[in-house]
N, C-alpha and C positions, 0 to 999 in steps of 0.2 A: 639495469645493470647489461644484457643483450643488445639493448637497443644502443644503447650508449658505444659501445662499439663499432656494432654498423654503419649509426651518428659521426664516429669521429673515423671510422675507414673510406666512406664515405667524403668527407672533409677533405683527409687526407691524399688520396686519386686527385680531386676535384685543385688545390695546390696546387701535385705532381702538374700534373696536366695545364695546369696554365701557366705557370713558372714554365717550360716548354718551351709552350708556343710563346710570351715574351722573349723568351733571348734568344731560338732560332730563328725566329724568319728576322735576325737583326737584323730592324725597321722602330719599332718602337727604343728611345730611349732615354731616358728622365734625364739626361745630367752632357749628353752629348751633343757639342754644334751641329745645328744643322750648314753646310755649307755644300755647294757642289763639288765635286771632283778639278772643276778646273781653275778653281781659284786659288792662287798655290799666294801670293801675298798682300798683307795689309801696311797702308798707311797710315797711321793716329794721330790727327791733331791737335795741337796745343786748347785744346780748349778756353774759348776766348770768356770772359765777365761782360756784361748790358745789364748787368740788374741796376737798378736804383741802390740800395742799398751793395754793396759788394762786399765778402768779405774777403779777404788776401787770402787766404789759405786755401782755398774750393779750389777755386783753379786748378791751384800745382797739381795740390792732394785727388783731385776728379780725373783728371786727364792720367798721373802715375798709379789712378789703379785699374783705372779703364784700360793704360797698357794692359798692366798685369793681368787682372780677366783675363784679355785676347788673345795671350800669350801662352796663359795656364789652361785654357775653356777650347782652343780651336789648337790645331796643325797650321797655322797661317808662318809666312815670313813674315816678322817683321821692317816694312822700310819704311826709307824718306822720301823716292819716287813720286812723281807723277805718273809714276804708271802702273805704280801697283793696282794690285784686282778690285780691290775694294778700298776706297780713300773716305777716312771718317772726320767728318768736320764740329763739333758739338757749341755753344755757347751757352751759360749759366745766364737768360732770360730772365729769372725773376726769380727775387728771394726777400720774399716780404711776411718780416716778423708780425702784425701790422694787427691778427685775426684774432681776435677775443673769442675760446669756446663754449668755455665754463665759469659759472657763477656761482658761483654759493656766496651766499650771508651778507647778501647786496657788490658786493664781490668779484672781480675776474680771479679766477682759480684755474685758468689753464688755457694757458695761451697756445700758435699755433703758428707753426712756423713753416713756410710756400716756399719749394722746391721745383722747379721749373727749365730742363733743359734742352735747347733745341738743337735738334741730331738734322743735317743733312752727311746723307751713306752715297756717291758714287761708287760705281760698275761699272765697271772701262769696260769688260769685255764687253757689255752687254749694253754700253750705252747707253745706263738709265742712272735717272737719281732716286732717293725716296727722304724723304722727310719727316720728317712722327717730331714728336716733340714726349717728353714723360715726365709727367706733377708726380713728386707726394708730398706731404702732409707729416709732419713734427712735432706732437703737440708736445708741450713743457709748461710748469708750474711758474704765474704766477707766481712766484716769489725771487722767482732767481730773476739776471737779469740776462738780458739781450746776449754775451757775450759769456756765461756761468748758461747757461742756455747751450751753447756752439761747441764749445769745448763739452760739452755732453754726452751730445747729438752726434756731431760729426759721423763717429766710426758705424750709426743708423745711417749717415746720410749718407754718405760713402760706397757704403756696402748697394743698396738698394736706390738708390741712384745706377752705377756701375750695372747690377743685374738688370735694371730695370730697363738700358739701352742694350746689355749685352743679347736680352729677349727679344730686342725689335727686330734685332741683326737679325739674332742667329736660328731661330725657332720657330719652325713653320707653324706653331699649335699658343 
């Protein structure tokens, strides 16, 4: 019994100490975007769709979701000016539903949809450009048509691709 009290007391003290250290210095934040103080504005261009197979809903929905994420996750002001401190342009370069990833009883059981978005970030105050690709795979039952799979997967596609773009731009980890 004595051992349990000592162990609990030590654990409690360590938890309080860790909590205090993580919150007191203001550096560690797993929810906030890391943006230099001089960055105030952002321009988010319409995401183009240049993939071989075009889902006509994806580009406008992804553009809207990215705009929402940046506006709710940062203190940046959105503008259409070419003088914006950050300018974000993106292109859907791959939307490939052709990969079979699972086979059961000599038939495809799982198909994969691969989505790739190429992003260009212009940092006008630094006169720098950063380019990167975000690629995600989304598995779906081989019993579904592509259209049925797309309707089931769309929320995941939008959320994951948007989060990946946001984290590449605004996170330092």
